C-alpha positions in Angstrom: -138.3 -34.7 34.5 -140.3 -37.8 35.3 -139.8 -39.5 38.6 -139.3 -43.3 38.3 -140.0 -46.1 40.7 -137.1 -48.5 41.4 -136.4 -51.2 43.9 -133.6 -49.7 46.1 -130.6 -51.8 47.1 -129.3 -49.4 49.9 -131.3 -50.1 53.1 -133.5 -52.9 51.8 -134.8 -55.7 54.0 -136.0 -58.3 51.4 -135.8 -57.0 47.8 -136.1 -53.2 48.1 -139.7 -52.8 47.1 -140.9 -51.0 50.2 -137.7 -48.8 50.3 -138.3 -47.9 46.6 -141.9 -47.0 47.3 -140.9 -44.9 50.3 -138.4 -43.0 48.2 -140.8 -42.5 45.4 -143.6 -40.9 47.5 -141.0 -39.4 49.9 -142.1 -40.8 53.2 -140.4 -43.0 55.9 -140.0 -46.6 54.9 -141.3 -47.8 58.2 -144.7 -46.4 57.4 -144.7 -48.3 54.0 -143.7 -51.5 55.7 -146.4 -51.2 58.4 -149.0 -50.5 55.8 -147.9 -53.4 53.7 -147.8 -55.7 56.8 -151.4 -54.7 57.8 -152.6 -55.1 54.2 -151.1 -58.6 54.1 -152.6 -59.6 57.5 -156.1 -58.2 56.7 -156.3 -59.8 53.3 -155.5 -63.2 54.6 -151.8 -63.1 53.7 -152.3 -64.3 50.1 -152.9 -60.9 48.4 -150.1 -59.1 50.2 -147.6 -61.8 49.4 -148.6 -62.2 45.8 -148.6 -58.4 45.3 -145.1 -58.2 46.8 -143.8 -61.0 44.6 -145.3 -59.3 41.5 -143.6 -56.0 42.5 -140.3 -57.8 42.7 -140.6 -58.9 39.1 -142.3 -55.7 37.8 -140.4 -52.9 39.5 -136.8 -52.6 38.0 -133.7 -52.4 40.2 -132.2 -49.0 40.8 -129.7 -48.1 38.0 -126.1 -48.4 39.0 -126.4 -51.7 40.9 -125.2 -54.9 39.4 -125.2 -58.1 41.5 -125.5 -56.0 44.7 -122.5 -53.8 43.8 -122.7 -50.2 43.0 -121.0 -49.3 39.7 -120.4 -46.0 38.0 -122.8 -45.0 35.3 
């Protein structure tokens, strides 16, 4: 079975991108958020922010969530 990357609603801060990445590679979300923040700072903010916005539009939401509400599949 292929593991899929999703934006996760449960435990998200902004849009669930970092939470989804953390679940996908099975590490703590705090590490992902720190790496993303450092990447954003060291690239002059532009690249980190643009990449995050791109991820919001490219990575699909976790199945079972519609308008922030969990529904049965």
